[in-house]
Every structure is written in structure tokens, then in C-alpha cells.
N, C-alpha and C positions, 0 to 999 in steps of 0.2 A: 240618354247618352248619344253622342254623334260624333262625326268626324272632327268636329271644331273643338273637341277636348284639348286643353293645353298640354303640349308636350314638355317633359322635363328639359329637353334641349332647348327649347324656346325660352324657358326660364333663364337657362344658363347662358344664353346669347348665341347658341349654335343652332343653325336651321337644319331640321331633318331632311332627309332626302325626299320624302313625300309628306303631303300634308292632308291627302284624302285616300280612301281606299281605292278609288278609281285610278289614282296616280300609282299606287302600289302595283295594280295590275298592268298598267302601262309600262312601268319600269321592267317588270318581270318579262313582259312580251317583247320589249325593244331593246332592253339593256340589262340582260341578266348579270353581267359582270359588275354592275353596280353593287350587287349584294356583297360580293368579296371585298370590294373596295370599301364599303361601308363597315364591315367586320374589321378590316385592317386599320380603319380610322377611329373605331369605337374607343371611347375614353374608358379605361379600365380602373378598377379600385386597385389600391396598392397591395391588398392582401385579400384572401378568400374570406377571412373572418374579421369583422369590424373591431374597433378598439375595446368594446365591452365583451367580446368574446361570444356574442350570441347573434343568431342568424334568423331573419323573418323572410321566407321565400313563399312566392306564390306559384303553385302547380298548375299546369295546362297541358299535360300530356295524355289525358284521358281519351280524346276524340280519336287519336290514331290507333287505339285498340278498340274502336267502335263503341266505347262507353260514352253515350250522350246523355244519360239521365242525371238529374239533380234535383234533390228535394221533392221527389215524387213526380217530377215532370220527365216523361220518357225522352223527350226531344229537346230538352232545355239547352243543350249545347249545339244544336244543329246549325244555328246561324253563326257563320264565322265573323262576321262584322260586329254582331252583338257581343260575342265573346272577346273580340279585340277591344271593344269599347270598355267592357268590364276589366279587362287586363290593364289597359292604360290607366284606368281609374285607380286600380289597385297599386300599380307601380309608381304612381305619382304621389302616393300618400307617404308623408314623412315616416321614416322607420322602416319601410319595406326595402329590403337589401337586394332582392333580385327574383329571378324567374327559373322555373324548371319547365322545359318544353321539348317538343321535337322541332325539327328544322323548319317546318312550314310556318308554324306559329312564331318562332323566334325570329325568323327573317322578316315577317310581316311587321313585327313590333321594332325590330332593328331599323327598317326603312322609315317607319313613323317617329323614329327618334326616342323610343321608349326604353332603350337599353344602355343609354349613356350612364356610366358610373354605377352600374348595376352588376352583381354577380349573375353569372349565367350557367345554368347546370343543364347539360345536354342529355336528353332521354335516348337511350340506346336500343333496348330491345322491346319492340311493340308488336312482334308477330302473333302472340297469343290472343287472338281476337276475342272479345267477351262473347260467350254463348257458343263459340265454335267447337266442333269436335276436337279441334287441335288447340284448344285454348291454353293448355298448359306447355305448348311448344314455343317458349318465349325466345324466339330467334332474334338475331341482331338485325332488325329491318329499319332502324332509325340511324342515328349517328354511328360512325365506327371511329376507332382511335385516331386515324389520320385527320378525319373530319373535325373532332374535337380540338386537336392540336392546331390545325390550319384556321379554325374560327377564333382561336385565342380565347376560348371559354375557360373558366375557372374549375369546372368540375363536370363530372358525367354521373348518370344515374342508371341503375339496372335493377329490374325486378327479378327476384329469385324465388320462384315458387317450387317447393320441394314436395314431390309426390313419391312416397316410399314404394307405391305400387306401380309407378311409370318409369320403365327403363330409360326413357328419353331424359329424365332429370339428370342423370350423369353427364350427358352431353352439355346441357346447360351449365352445370357445375365447371366443367372444363373449360368452356367458354368463358365463363366469368373469371375464373382463376388466371387465364391467359390475359384477358382485357385488363384486370386489376394490375397485373405485373407491367403490361406495356404502358398504362397510363402513369403508374407510379414513376417509371423510368423517365417520362416526360415532366414529372412534377405536377401531376394533375389529380385532383381529388376524385376518388370513386365512391359514390353514395349507394349502398347496398340496400334493397328493401326485400327482406326475406320472410317468407311464409311457409309454415307446413301446410300443404293443400292436399285435397283429395275430392274425388267425385262422389256426390251423394244424389242418387236418382238422375244421374247424367249432368248434374250441375257442379261446377267447381266451388268448393267451400274451403275457406281458409280457417285454420285452427286458431282461434283467438283466445284461447285459455293461456293462463300465465306459463304453464309447462310447455304448451305448443310454441309460444313465441320464444321462450328461452332456448329450446332446441334449435329453433331455426337461427337464432343469434349465433349459437355455437358453430353451427355449420358455416354460416356466412362469414364469420371473422376469421375462419381459418384458411380462406381461399386467397390464392396468389402467392408469389414469390416474397412479397413484403406487405405488411399491413400499415406501413408508414403514412400512406395517404387515404386509408380506408375510413369511411364514416358509415353510419347506419341510419336508416329511415325507418321508424317502427310505429305501430299502431298504439294508441293509448288503451290499455286493457286493465284488468283487475290486478292488484298487487304489483303496481309498477315499480315499486322500491325493490321487490325481489327480481323482477325482469331485468331492471338495470344493473343489479348486482352481477349479472351474467357477462358483463363487458367493460372494458375500460375505453372503449371507441367513442368518440364524440358521436352524439346521436341527435337527430332532429325527429319530431313527432309528425306523423301524417294525420290528416283530418278525415279521410274517407267521405262518406256521404251519409252523415248521421240523420236519423229520423226523430230524434228526441228534440227537446227544447234547447235553444241556443245557449241559455244560461247554464244548463247541465254540461254542454259540451265545453264552454269556456272554463267552467270549474275543474273539469277533469284535466284540461290542459295546464291550468294554473297549478294544480297539485303535482303533476308530472315534472313541470318546468323547474320545480324546486330541487329535483335530484341533480347530483353534481355532473353526471355524464351527459345529461340533457342540454343541448346547446341552442334550442330554438325550435321553430315550427316550419313545415313546408306544407301549406294548405291550399286546396284548390276549390272544389265545389262549394264547400261550406262558406267560404268567403266570396266567392264570385257569383253565387246564386243564393243569397240568404233570404230568409223570409221577409217579404216586403222590398226585395231587390235594392236595398240601400248598401251598395258595396262599399262605399267609402267608411260608413260607420262600422260595418263588421270588420273591416280591415284594421281601423283604428283601434278597435277593441283588441283584436289579436296582437297588434303591435305593442300596445300597453303591457301585455302579459309577458312579451319577450324582452323588450328594452325598457 
């Protein structure tokens, strides 16, 4: 993969602001206003959901939480240019609807022309750094409401880890409720990623039992002054039919960092995608760092499951 990868904007006859990563750095250093201008000029889709009602999104907000591992490689995501190459490859594949990312990654891809006619989901709370003593303090250190509105993005995403033994959880819930309400008033989708979480031997562990996921769903979907624009982002766990019976909210499935065989992962996604409330996938490391590093084939396989 290299800077010479074809940009979707070039295919459509529109020249991106930058053609190399060196140019991205140059623009950032000499003309930072170009980012705002590119956001204002970005061609948007007519609606958040495509005509078939299903979404295929690529996630890339892991590094902002210090989570750089993928497929057993502790520093797989350490190279920003390699990650951007992989993202550009994924976003250029037919059927990929858009991106979930923090501002740094989204703006790099914006300048490279990779976000034209794509849905963009802004990642908001990245403060709970992986492995930190404050990992469950999911503060809003990424996009804020004003930033999402100004960027003209279609949606925002928030991680909601609920630890019943941590008094700080209620502050997160209060912030989440307020943010959901403010985004809804602006007509912007909020995608919630809830987990029941707790510390085991000092390490944060998410409850991935069906009952644990169900309880997290009920807490999350009650947040905010309206749920009109609320979506869920949920893991694929056992008894997904019972899990999805807990909500009427449209839901995307997350991929995590599976250690099993890709065929088993794809089969679990296919089964869950058959459920009515499940409207697609939002997958990061599984597709960006697949066995053999064939990003295009991994993405195409996931797209075929969704669309």
C-alpha cells in the first residue's frame, strides 16, 4: 500500500486537497483553514441510511484510546501512514458506506479525498485510555456537539461503559444523555456503544453474556430527552436473537479484535445480520488488519454480508 492509491474523488473527477501524506503535513502546518474549507466542500450523501436500509462502516477510533493492537500484534496500528493506506483501501471498496473515526484520522482522510460521498461518524469520548487507572473515565476528549455540527458529519458515536461499582459512571451517563439530546436537536444520529464493565485483577472486563449485553442496552436506550436519532453499536454474542429483542433501535454490529478463524467471525456476523433490528456492520481491526493483510478481500467479504 502507498500514497499512490487511487482516491474516490479522482475517480469522480474531483481532485483531493492532498495527494501524498507529506502534502497533508504541509497543509496542516501552513494552511490549517484548508481543513474547514474541505469539510464545507465535502460532498455528502442525501441520507444517513442508503436505499437498502443497511450500513457498512469502517471504524478507526482505537488509536486515540491507546489501543494499537490487532490480530495479536501489539503495535499493529502504530504507523499512521500504514493505517491511512488501509483505510483508503477499505473506503474505496464498493459498498463501504463510510467511516467512524476521531478528528485526526478523519481530517487526514478528508484531505486525501477519501470521504467524498461517505457517511462520517465522529468519535466523541476517548478519554478512558486502554490499561489506565482511569480507563473507565470515558470523558469527551474527541469531537463535541459543536464540532460534529460544524463538520457537517452525519452521526456521532459514544462509548458507554457502565460499572455499577464506580460512582463515576453516573457522570458519564449524565454527559451521554445531554449529548444525545443536543445532537438530536441538530438532527444528527448518536450511536451508543454500551457495555456492563468491571475491573478484574485491575483490568477492565466487559460483560459479554447475553444478560449483560441486554442490561447495557436497556440503560443506554433510555438516555436523552429523545431517542429519535439514537442507534446502538453492539457486540456479537451468544443468543443474539434474545439480545436484539431488548430493543427497537436500529443497531450496527461491532467486530472487536477476534482471535478465532475469520470464517467463524463472518458466520457469526451473517447470522446476526438476519435479525430485523440489525442494520449493518461497523468494523475496524478485523478488516483493516486481517490475516494475510488482504484488506480489500476482507472488506469485500463483509460488504457482501451487509448489502
